[in-house]
C-alpha positions in Angstrom: -54.8 -108.7 -69.3 -51.0 -108.4 -68.7 -48.8 -111.3 -67.8 -45.2 -111.0 -66.6 -43.0 -113.7 -68.3 -39.6 -114.5 -67.0 -37.0 -116.7 -68.8 -34.1 -118.2 -66.9 -30.8 -119.9 -68.2 -30.9 -120.9 -71.8 -34.4 -119.9 -72.2 -33.4 -116.3 -71.6 -30.9 -116.6 -74.4 -33.6 -118.1 -76.7 -35.9 -115.3 -76.0 -33.5 -112.6 -76.2 -34.8 -111.1 -72.9 -35.1 -112.1 -69.3 -38.5 -110.6 -68.9 -41.5 -109.9 -71.2 -44.8 -108.3 -70.4 -47.5 -110.0 -72.6 -51.0 -108.6 -73.2 -53.1 -111.7 -73.4 -56.8 -112.5 -73.7 -56.6 -115.0 -71.0 -56.4 -118.8 -71.4 -54.2 -121.6 -70.1 -50.5 -122.2 -69.8 -50.9 -124.4 -73.0 -52.3 -121.4 -74.9 -49.5 -119.1 -73.5 -46.7 -121.5 -74.6 -48.3 -121.7 -78.1 -48.7 -117.9 -78.3 -45.1 -117.2 -77.3 -43.8 -119.9 -79.5 -45.5 -118.3 -82.6 -43.8 -114.9 -81.7 -40.2 -116.3 -81.1 -38.9 -119.1 -83.3 -36.0 -119.8 -81.0 -38.4 -120.3 -78.0 -40.5 -122.6 -80.3 -37.6 -124.8 -80.9 -36.9 -124.9 -77.1 -40.4 -125.2 -75.7 -42.8 -126.7 -78.1 -42.9 -130.1 -79.6 -43.8 -129.5 -83.2 -45.4 -132.9 -83.8 -47.5 -133.0 -80.5 -48.1 -129.3 -80.4 -47.5 -129.5 -76.7 -44.7 -128.1 -74.4 -41.7 -130.2 -74.2 -40.8 -131.6 -70.7 -37.5 -129.7 -70.7 -38.7 -126.7 -68.8 -40.4 -126.2 -65.3 -43.2 -123.8 -65.6 -44.2 -121.8 -62.4 -47.2 -119.6 -62.0 -46.8 -117.1 -59.1 -44.1 -119.2 -57.6 -45.9 -122.7 -57.9 -45.0 -125.3 -60.4 -47.9 -126.0 -62.7 -48.0 -129.8 -61.7 -49.4 -128.8 -58.3 -52.0 -126.5 -60.0 -53.9 -127.8 -63.0 -50.9 -128.6 -65.3 -51.1 -127.2 -68.9 -54.8 -126.3 -68.2 -53.9 -123.8 -65.5 -55.9 -120.7 -66.1 -54.0 -117.4 -66.1 -55.3 -114.2 -64.8 -54.2 -110.5 -65.1 -51.1 -109.8 -63.1 -49.8 -113.4 -63.0 -46.0 -114.0 -63.3 -45.0 -117.0 -65.3 -41.4 -118.3 -65.0 -39.9 -120.7 -67.4 -36.9 -122.6 -65.9 -34.9 -124.9 -68.1 -34.2 -128.5 -66.9 -30.8 -129.6 -67.3 -30.3 -133.4 -67.6 -26.9 -135.1 -67.1 -25.5 -138.6 -66.5 
């Protein structure tokens, strides 16, 4: 199964690339975040809370143009050909 991953803004810098094609055995968004976090330490620091082993709330994750909160959240199942986009959230005050 091939997934197209896109990283925008500071996450692109953390990944070192704007786009990755990942061969994955399926699974959920949570599985995907854990997989890419293992492969790229800089992404791990940006995406994964080490203590909770869950994605940090500092990025929007879209699957085929839909934010995962309107799908099944971190349990959203991925299928062959899906495009997953990671968009950093900038907080200010």
